[in-house]
C-alpha positions in Angstrom: -20.9 42.5 34.9 -23.0 39.6 34.1 -25.7 39.2 37.2 -26.2 35.9 38.8 -29.4 34.6 39.6 -29.9 31.5 41.7 -32.1 28.4 40.9 -34.5 29.4 43.8 -34.7 33.0 41.7 -35.7 31.5 38.4 -37.6 29.1 39.7 -39.8 31.8 41.5 -39.9 33.7 38.2 -41.5 30.6 36.5 -44.0 29.8 39.1 -45.1 33.8 38.9 -45.7 33.2 35.6 -42.5 35.0 34.2 -41.1 33.9 30.9 -37.4 34.6 31.0 -35.0 33.1 27.8 -33.3 30.5 29.2 -30.3 29.4 27.2 -28.4 25.9 28.0 -25.1 25.8 26.8 -24.5 22.2 27.7 -23.5 19.7 25.1 -26.4 17.1 23.8 -25.1 14.1 25.6 -25.3 16.2 28.8 -29.1 17.2 28.3 -29.8 13.0 28.0 -28.6 13.0 31.8 -30.7 15.9 32.9 -32.5 18.8 31.6 -34.8 21.4 32.3 -38.1 22.1 30.4 -38.8 25.4 28.9 -35.3 26.0 27.9 -33.3 26.8 24.5 -30.5 24.6 23.9 -27.4 25.6 22.1 -24.0 24.1 22.8 -21.1 26.6 23.9 -19.1 26.3 20.9 -22.3 27.2 18.6 -23.3 30.8 20.3 -21.7 32.8 17.9 -23.2 31.6 14.5 -27.0 31.2 16.4 -27.0 34.7 17.9 -30.1 35.5 15.8 -32.0 32.8 17.8 -31.9 34.9 21.0 -33.7 38.2 21.9 -31.4 40.8 22.7 -34.3 42.8 24.2 -35.6 40.1 26.7 -34.1 38.8 29.9 -31.9 35.9 29.2 -30.6 33.5 31.8 -27.5 31.3 30.9 -26.7 27.8 32.3 -24.9 24.7 32.0 -23.3 21.8 34.6 -21.9 24.0 37.1 -21.9 27.8 35.8 -18.4 28.0 34.6 -19.4 27.5 30.8 -22.6 29.8 31.2 -20.8 32.3 33.1 -18.1 33.0 29.9 -21.6 32.8 27.4 -23.1 35.5 29.6 -20.1 37.7 29.3 -19.6 37.3 25.5 -23.4 37.9 25.1 -23.2 41.1 27.4 -20.3 42.4 24.9 -22.7 41.8 22.1 -25.4 44.3 23.3 -27.7 41.6 25.4 -28.4 44.1 28.1 -30.3 41.7 30.9 -28.1 38.9 31.0 -27.8 36.5 34.0 -25.7 33.4 35.0 -27.8 30.8 36.7 -25.4 30.1 39.6 -24.4 26.3 40.3 -26.0 25.4 36.9 -28.2 22.1 36.5 -26.1 20.7 39.6 -27.7 23.5 41.9 -31.0 23.2 40.4 -30.8 19.3 41.2 -29.5 19.6 44.8 -32.0 22.9 45.8 -35.4 22.6 43.5 -35.6 19.0 42.0 -33.7 16.4 43.3 -34.9 13.7 40.8 -32.7 15.3 38.3 -29.3 12.9 38.1 -26.2 14.6 38.8 -23.3 14.0 36.7 
């Protein structure tokens, strides 16, 4: 079962010097509107062919716009042996509302 991580929890990890892998599965046009630093971008449909770019032994937080696509990708990754996968609850919309209001919602 995929764990959920809140925007506040992810920010606290970053602030404490933690470096979980963060995978943004949104499309390139979405990144032009708003994006987070320190995030790897692989569009959802490209994940299967680009699995080798991710380290299954490290914690991984998957994010999208609102959390639905990222949850599906996180479930897919768990099925492929990624043991510490989390979904960013509410996606970048929640991040913008609760952490960084300068991000443009869409």
